[in-house]
C-alpha positions, 0 to 999 in steps of 0.5 A: 252513835245517837242513831244507833242508841235509838235503833237499839232502844226501839228493837229492845222495847220490841222484844219486851213487848213480843216476849212479855207473856213468856217472861211472866209465865216462865214457860221453859217448856214452851221455849223448848218446843220452839226449837222444833219449829223453823222457817222453810229454809232452815235445814233442821225443819221438823216435819213430823206430827204436831200437838194439833194432830194428836188433839184432832184425833179425839175431836168431833168432825166439826171441831177438827177444822178449827184445830187444824187451821194454819193461823200463826202460833204467836210465840213460835216464830217470834222466838225463831226470828231472834236471829234475824240481823243480830250480830255475833262475835266469835273468839276462839281459844285452844286447839284446832278442834276449837277452830272447827267447832267455831266454824260449826257454830257459825254455820248453825247460827248463820242458818238462823239469820245471825250476822258475823261481826269482827267488833265486840262493840258492834256485837249483840252476842259474844261467844268464846270457844274455850279450852280446859286442858290446863289452868293457864288456858282457863285463866285466859278465859276468866280474865276475858270474862271480866273484860267483857263484863265491863263492856256489858255494864257500859252498854247497859239495858238499852244495848244489851250484850249476851255472853256465851261460853262454849266448848271444853271449859263450858263442859268442865265448869257448867253452872259455875261459869254463870254463878261465878261470873257476876252476871257476865255469862248468860249462856253455857254450851258444851261441845255436843250442844251447838245445835241447841244454840238457837234455843239457848240464845232465845232463852237469854233474850227472854231474860233467862240464863241458858245451859246445855252441857249434855254429852252425846254418844253419837253427835259428830255434826256430820251433815253440817258444813262448817263456815270459815271465819276468816278469809283464808281459802288455802287451808282448812280443818275437817273434823272426822271424829269427836271425843277420846277413849284413851283415858290417859291419867293426866287428860281432861278431854274424855270428860269434856268431849265424851266417848270416841265416835267417828263421823261417817266416811261419805260425809267426810269425803263430801265436805273435802269435795266441797272444799276442793271446789272452793279452791282450798289446797290443804286440809287437816283431818282432826280428832282427839285420836284421829288415827284410831278412826273407825266408821262402823256404819259401813263396810270396809273395802280394804283387807285389814291386817289383824294387828291394828296397833303399832308393835309394842303398844297397848290400849285400855279399851276393847278393840273395835272390829269391822268398819272403815279404818283410818288407812282406808279413809286416808286413801279415799281422802287423798284421791278426792283432789291429787293437788290438795295436801292432806295432814292429820292431827292429833294421833296417838303413837299406838295407832300407826300400823304399817298399812297407815305408813304405806298410804303416806308413802304411796300418796304424794299429797299425804304430807310426810310430817307426823305428830308423834306426841311422847309426853315423857321419855321415862317408862315408869312416868309413862306407865303412870300416865297410862300411855300404852307404851314404854320408852323403848317402844316409842323409840322403836316406833320413831325409827321404824317410821323413818326407815319406811318414810325417808324424809319424814319430819316430826312434831310432838308434845311433852309434859314436864313435872307430872306427878312424882317425876324426879330429876332423873326421870326427867332427864329421860325425856331430855335424852329422848328429845335428843335421840328422836329430834323434832322440827316442832314441839309443844312443851307444857308444865303439868297442870292437875285437872279435876275428874282425871285419874291423876287427880284421884290417885296421884299428888301434884307434888313437883313444885311449880318453879321446878316445872318451869325450869324443866320446860325451859330446858326442854325448850332449849334442847328443842330449839337447839335440835330444830336449828340443826335439822332446818340447816340441812335444807339450806341449798336444797330445792323444796316445794312450798304451798303459799299461804299469804303475806308474812306477818313481819313484812307484807312485802314477803310471802309465807307458806309451808313445806310438805314437812310443815316447816314455815318458809319466807320468800320475796313476793316476785313474779315467776315463770309457770311450769314449762312456760316463758310467761311470768305470773304473780305469786298468790295464796294457794300456789305451789312454788319451788323454792331454793332455801338460802337461810334457816333458823330453828323456826323458819326457812328463808329462800328464793322462789324459782318457779310455779309448779303443781304438786303432781308435777313436782313429785314426778320430777322428783322421782325422775331425778331420784331414778337418774341418781340411783343409776348414776346418770 
């Protein structure tokens, strides 16, 4: 510990001497210009003309050589070198998009020479990737900031700790995070500002607070390959779009993540090919409204239908025309690796035309598990939420999907206690849950957010205790029906993708079915498909499992044998054909 303090003191004194002139001059513009100069290995290297080129144009010949000399510019490399061997600790809160954002952040910082650490006490920089969807999510961050402030004060000036807040909460609160954190927060960066992190961190080392919360109309981080933060090499998230145009009255996302824009299809395919080569067996396509994807930068190979919305649904924004739509993307993604499962989240129910359902039915590796967020079961409340559908149209869509995709499993989101919701209106939500029946559900009490339409137009008049009571009612209904649904799998054979050890018992393994239901199995040796040889079960293996037990959350079973996704589907179709012909 003493040696660490001495090393830190030496490094800190070096930083002060190197950057003393910058701190004294407060040259913000100079620091900004540093971001355009990088090392040769840096993929963001600026190759255009410099200030020297413009000065040299108007100088006599004898002075041009002096101006164009390649002597080191004193402040540039110093600022860029700040990443070298500095340790970064990253915490992620909220949705899967934030997990993907954290991987993008780490890819950028790793390229600048930062080192990842799993210990706050070893870190030079702590970055929190935050959520702003509800008060509860933000309160967790404020509590964490207080804890980090204590660590920062304990370490003092000889071992300085820089704290950055990234993501949706950063975008929503902006400078307030710096002013209200009592010196804890040094850096604030919104979801579209991650490329700027090296410059922002350089500013914090020069003793300044750094903020960039500008939203972008075109930022998708398309060419940045996210670097995974954990060692799991089975499942991965791939962002295909950012932002949202739906403007639901309760939702803060359009204000924290900006307008909807889709990532070029070729960059998505390149990333999925890369993940396949690395051995990943499942990819989840991510976006705020993932199935409204439309890449307008290229032409479509599909013959699109004229109707892009599900029957009975509407939208508040003008329909986009042309480009590659979600059905085509899903088809091309599924062809990259037939042994890789493909999921997607979070969709909007309005964007389920039949061509999307046809691709899911046709492709064995596109999972038949759909997230179908309802939010509420009452038509009047849905209208106030500006969801674009009625209770009847949602129920009709859910049944239509079940008719076209036999065996599909559903998950959903529900909000209790939206502005003005009565007991009778809430009962419609309960009855919708009982009608559709979900294997998984995310249940929340309504939380009013500034900037939203609901904040301007409506009153948050449902008492907190009533909201909590309604969430409990929804939870009980969901758990009851999920237990009934899962019980139907007992004594059946299911295909499981093994993800790793069970958290509760390391002697067991856990994974998920095509329907995204968790399965627990004992860790034993199994025969390979069409072989007498036994082999250990490892993460990434496809295993045929005989389900023996179930509850509302998991299935338990006995592993039978190794297989592949394609072989399992071929045998499944063969058995179905035999049954159909009464053989």
